[in-house]
C-alpha positions, -999 to +999 in steps of 0.1 A: -199+159+627-161+156+625-140+164+655-111+189+655-076+176+660-069+203+686-057+189+720-045+156+706-016+143+727+009+115+724+026+100+755+054+074+755+047+051+786+083+042+796+102+073+789+073+097+795+082+115+762+055+140+750+058+170+727+040+199+712+023+183+683+018+201+650+005+171+631+001+134+634-007+105+610-011+068+616-009+043+628-014+029+592-028-005+598-029-029+569-037-066+565-018-084+538-035-104+511-020-139+505-020-152+470-034-187+470-036-190+432-024-224+419-021-242+386-058-252+387-069-216+390-085-201+359-095-165+350-081-146+379-058-148+409-073-158+442-064-142+476-072-147+512-067-123+541-036-129+563-044-139+599-019-111+610-020-074+603+008-049+603+003-019+626+023+003+602+039+035+613+030+066+632+045+099+620+044+131+641+057+166+634+065+184+666+078+218+677+114+210+688+141+230+705+168+204+698+173+195+735+142+174+741+152+138+745+134+119+717+135+082+727+154+068+698+168+040+719+155+011+699+134-001+728+097-006+723+073+011+748+036+017+751+025+047+732-009+063+738-027+088+716-056+109+729-074+121+698-087+156+699-084+157+737-113+134+741-117+100+757-110+084+723-076+068+725-053+045+706-025+026+722+002+002+709+037-008+715+063+009+692+097+023+689+112+053+672+128+046+638+134+081+626+141+116+637+145+144+612+149+181+622+139+211+601+153+245+608+146+277+587+156+313+593+130+331+615+108+300+620+101+277+648+123+246+648+104+214+640+112+177+639+095+147+623+094+115+643+086+081+628+075+053+650+072+016+640+042-001+656+049-036+669+021-059+679-016-051+683-032-017+681-060-008+704-085+017+690 
């Protein structure tokens, strides 16, 4: 049975930043494929997996009042996600690369925060 996303939290370890999450996606982990095709290769290209993976990005949409200090300092810190309020957590080092506010008449202000993962992701 799938878990609900309710009670999911994100905490930035150094600054202590946390927010009222509306949605979260990522981190988008990917492992590049390295093309090892050479002149002796016939029929199709040949690839091997890279030794290193890219932790990708985390994107969060939050309720935002415009005064919360989003840590867009360019300094990496440990970020921990508790999925669905359970003991299932993910943690990684990352830094904020984007902050975009959205304001509409008669609606709650929101912001989208993008975080670049640097280093290993613990799932």
